[in-house]
Each structure stands twice: as C-alpha cells, then as structure tokens.
N, C-alpha and C positions, 0 to 999 in steps of 0.2 A: 541425333546416335546413338544409344542404348551402350550398357556393358555388362556383361558377364565375365567372370574372369575362369580358366580353366586350365586344363583338363586335368584331375587326380586319377589317376589308375591304381596308385601304392606301387607300384611295381620297383623289386629290389633286381635292379639290373648290373650287368661285367661293371659299370662305370659309379656306381653307388651302391653299392654292396650293403642295406641295412635291413634289422630284424623288419619282418611288419609289424610288430605292436606297433613300433618306432611311429612307419608311416601313417598307419593310422591315427596315432594321438597328431603325429603333426597334422593332419586332414583337422582336427578340431582345431589347436590352432591358425591354422591357414582360415577357416569361417571365419573364426572370430577376427582377424585380420580383416580381409576380406569386408564382415559387418562396419567395423571402424571405421575403413575409407567409404565407404559408400556404394559399395558394390551392388548393383540389383541381385546377383546372383553368383554361385561357385556352381559348375556344372564338373559330372562324375562320368564317367567311361568305361564300358564295361566290356571283356573278352575273357578266356581262358583256355587252357590247355595248353601251356609253355612254363617254363624256366623261370618266370621274373611275377612268377604270382600275383596277375593282373586279376582289378578288382572280378571278383564274380558274381555280384552279389549287388546290384548298385541300391535298391529299398534299403536294405537292410543298413548299408551305410548310410544309404538318406535319415535315416532316424537317428544315428547319431550325430549327422549336423546339423537335428532339429532341436534336438539337445545340446546341442554347443552353442546357438545362437535364437535370436530373435527375431528379429526381421529379415535377414537374408533370406533369398532363393533358391532352391533345391532346384537344382538340373540335372538330369539325367539328358547326358551328349554320347550314346545312346542307350538303351538298353535292345538288346540284341532280340525282338519280338519271336519270330516264328521258333526258339527255340526252348521258348519257353509256354504254359501251361497257361493262356488265356483267362481266363476266370478267376486261376488265382493268383496272375500280375494284376484285376479289375481289382480284384482284393487288399492287393499290395499298395493298389497305388491310392483307394479312398483308407486303410489304414493307415497310410504315412501324410494322406490331406490332414486327417486327421490331428497327429500328431503333430505338426508343425504348424498349425494350426493355417491350413489353408497357406503354405509358402509355397510348394512343388509345380516345378515347369519340366512335365513327363517328354518325354525323346526314345522315339523310337528308332532303330534302324535295322535294314534285311540281314546283315549279317554275310559275310562270303568266303570265311575258310573252313578248307574241307574237313580241315583236324577240328574245328567245334561242332558240327555237324557230326562227325562220325562221330566223336566220342560221346556223341546224347544220343546217341541210334537213332538221328532222326537223317531223313536225304536231302540232300541240299535241293532237290530240282524241286521239292514240293517247299521251297521257299516261300515264293512270292501266296504260290494258294494259301500256304498258314498267316503270313503276312495281312491277306486281304480279311480274312475270317477274325483272324485275334482283334482288328483296326473294327469290326462289326460290335464283335464283345464287348471293348471300348467302349464302342457309341451307346448300344444298348445299355452299357451300367450308368454310363455318364447321366444319360438320357432317364433314368431310376427305369427301364424297362424289361420285362422278362426275358431274360438270354436268350436269343433266337427265337422271342415271341412266343416259345410258351413252356419257357426253363426258371431258374433262380432268379430273383430280386437280389443284384451284390446290397447288403448291410455291412455297418451303417454307410452310407454314402459320404462322397466327399464334401466336403466344406467348399469348397469353389465349385461354382457351377454354367460352365464345364471346368477342371483341370483346363489346362493348357494344354494343346498336346501337339508335341513335332514331328514333324517326320526329316529325320537323314539325309540328305541326297547324292549323292552323285551323276545320277544316269538321270536318261530323259526322261524313262519311266517312271523313277523316284518320282519326279517334281509332276508329271500328271498326278500318279498314284495321290501322294497329297492336295493336290490342286482340284481335281474331284472332289475330295469331303472337303475341302476349306481348312484344310491344315495348317499351322504355322510351319513354315521352313529353313531346315538347316542346311544350308549348302556347303559341301567338303573343302577341307584344309588343302585340299588336288588339286583346285578350280582358281584361277587367275582373274581379276575380276572384270575381265570382257566375256569369258565363258560363266562367269557371276548373271551378269545384266542379262545372258543369251537367256538362265535359267527361269529370272524371275522373269524374260519376259514370255518363257512358253506358259510359267503357273497360271499369270492371269490371262493367256489365250485359252486357254485347256478349260479354268473355271467358268468362263465366259462360255464356253462350247456347252456346258455344262449348268448352266444355267447360277452357278455360287458366286457369288458377293466377294471380291480379292479383299476392297477397298479395306479392313482390317485385320489383315491376315500381317502374324510377323514377319522380314524375311530377315531371316542369320547367318554367320558365315564366322565359320571356327578361322581365326587368323593365331600365325606365330608372331607374339607382341612380345618386343622389351625393352624399355625406356630406361635409359642412364642417361648419367647426368657428365661422362666422358665415352665422343664419338671412339676415341682412341680404344676403351675397354671394350666398348662395344665389338668393335671391326676384331680385336687382338682376342678377348674371353668369350663375348657371347656366343657368335656367332659360329665359333668351331666347338663349342657347346653345341647348338641348336643340329651342328651338321652332326657331330659323333650322336646325338640323339637318334636322327633323322636314320643314320648308318644303321642302328641298329631295329629301330623300330619297323622301318620299310623295308627291311629286310626277312626280317622276325616274323612281322607278321603278310606283309606281302600283299599292302596294298596297295601299292602303283599300279602299272601295265604299261607295257614298252608298246609300239607302234601297231606290234600283228595281236595286241589284245592278250596277252601272255604275261602271267604276272611275275612282276619281278620278286626273284631272290640271293639268298645270299653265292650262288652258282652263278651270279652277272654281273661281279665288283663294278666291273666298267659301267654297266650300265643305272647300277643301282648310284653307283657317285651322281652321271651328272642325273638321273631323279631327285638326288638330293640338294643339288646343286641350284636345278628349276624350283625350285619348292622356295630355297631360300632368296634367291632372284626375283620372283614373282609375288609370292604369297605369303610374303614376311615383312614384318612390319621393326626392324629395329637398329636403333640409336637414343641420339639427345629428342625431348618431347618435340623439335620443330620435323625435325625428319619422320619420327612418325605420325603426324601428325597430315604429314605431306603424303604419305605412301598412305593412311587410311580414307582419304579425304573422298581418294575416287568411285570405294563402294557407294556415298550416298550418288553419286548421281548417277549410278546403275540398277539403284532402288533396293539397296540394300539397309536393314536402319536396327540391327541389332547385331554386335561383332561377339563372338566367346573367345575373349582375348587368351590363344596360352602363350602367357608366361612362364605353366610348370614344366621345366624340359625336364625334372627326374636328378637333374646330377647337381641344378645349384642349392647353397647352404641356405636354410630359410633367411637366417637377413638377407643375403642376396637378393632373396627373390621378393621379401617384402619390400625393400628398397625399390625397388622395381615396381613393384604393385601401387606403391605410393605417386610415387611421379606417374605413372597413366594414369589414380583418379583424381592427383594434383594440379597435371598438367595438357593430360592430354583429354580424359573424358569431363 
C-alpha cells in the first residue's frame, strides 16, 4: 500500500479563520515536511464560490508546490474538469509537469454543486458530456495528436508520457468512465471498505468488457487518517475536530445524500449529524499506530493499493499535523 497525504484546499473556516496568505505559506511548509518524511505525494482539492475561499486554481497552487520541493509528487484531488476549458487545462498540465520535472499526478472529477456550474455559466446537466469531451482532449494532448483530429497540437509536451490521470468516483457511472479508458481510479471518502471493493470489481469487469488491460491501474481511495501516540487524545480531541470539520464541510458543500437521493445540507441537521457519524465510524482511521493499521488493512484485501490520507482537517495546528504525519510515515506507511 502506498500513501499520499491530503487534502489541502486552503480554506479559512469559522473554526480556523486565517489569512489566505498564511494558508498558502503553510502549504509550502507542509509540502517540505511531507517530502522530508518520504510521502509519495501531497494532494490538493478544488472548489469555488463559498465563504471559505476554497482553492479555485489547482494548477497554480501546484506550481508553488513544485518550487517548494524536489521529489514530492503533486496530486490534484481533484480538478473539476467540466468547469474548465479543456485545451487550457491540457496546456496547464503540460506546463506544470515541465516545471515540476515530471512530478504531476492529475486527478479530475465531474463536480456536482449547482452554485459552481451556475457561477461559471455552465449547465450542470451538460457536465457528463463535457467530461467525456475533455478527457478526449487530454488523451489527444498526451499522445501528441492534433486536438479533435484536426486541431492544434499542445506544446510543450509534458515530461511524463503520459502524465498519470486519475478519475474521482462516487457513482458506478464514474467508475465505468474511468474503466473504459484504463485510467487510475480515486474513490471517495464516502465509500466504506465493502463498497470500495464492489467498485474496484466493477472497474475490472467494465475494463474487460471494453478490452482494456487493468492490471497496472492504480486504485486509490480518500480516507480520514490521524495517527496519535495517545488513544485518549485521539478520542477526546481528534475525533471531535473531525466531527466539527465534517458538519461544516458536508453541510456547506452538500456532498452526501440521504436515502431518497437528496443532497444533505444545514437545513437537515439530524440527518447531517448521522451522515458525519457514519463517515467517522466507517471511513476513518484515527488512533494509535496499531489502531490505524488495523483499520486500513482491509482496504488491501478489496483491491485498493493507494491511500490519500486526509490528515489535514483545517483547524489543527501545524505542529500537531506534522507530528501525526510523522507517525503515519514512520509507524504505519
């Protein structure tokens, strides 16, 4: 099992109001700590149009990461591809891969918030078609082909041939989209281990149906991970911190749905609380090294081979975060 560390969105939330200049400076520091500890990668996350100033420009922040490090890979987890011009994104990917000397892992997602699509003047119902078209552009760019067969060729080309491309997946359709193209899969932190295994199996079946070799595909998942020397501190401090983070994030970004498929927000506090507790109970690994190892081990048995450990929960101090990262790197990973 390989580990990346995440997710950095440079959010200034009610529980941790900080100038964004400070948050971006800390990103550079965190990258250097992660590199020193031997993590493979550090992952960014993108959203827009909410009060917290969530990172709206992943490739720009990735350039900052490249300048702050020499070995750490730069992960985007994920860029909301249908909200962007795909040719400009292909150019940005190539540029960042050049700047970083071939250290980019490029993750993309469909996006889901009406506010984001509306704010950009894009119809949300068009997102699947825009996603497929953009993936075609990225494939042409990676192969050095004219875009759409008779368009421009993206130059300069990236150093990596190709840049590893990940597709974030919550639904079956997203898994099938990745499988048809043989792309790496990044599963949501909304999935428990059993569901993750089902989606990995779905990927392999779909790939086989389309004549795609899936033997070298990387299957990643987001997991809330915090390694602590003290089980008591994990229970009394870290889990309440994660609970507070989830209640704001799940409510504000409306990431999860209820049994009827309706997105959960602040107007449904009891359902929101139950959803947050479910994530903590089923999809988090928090505690001593022994506890975390035990909680994560079952992911290997269902075919997951990469974890983005979501140790950054916004409101923790840098010293506490770096201590947890150190324990993860030295005692778990």
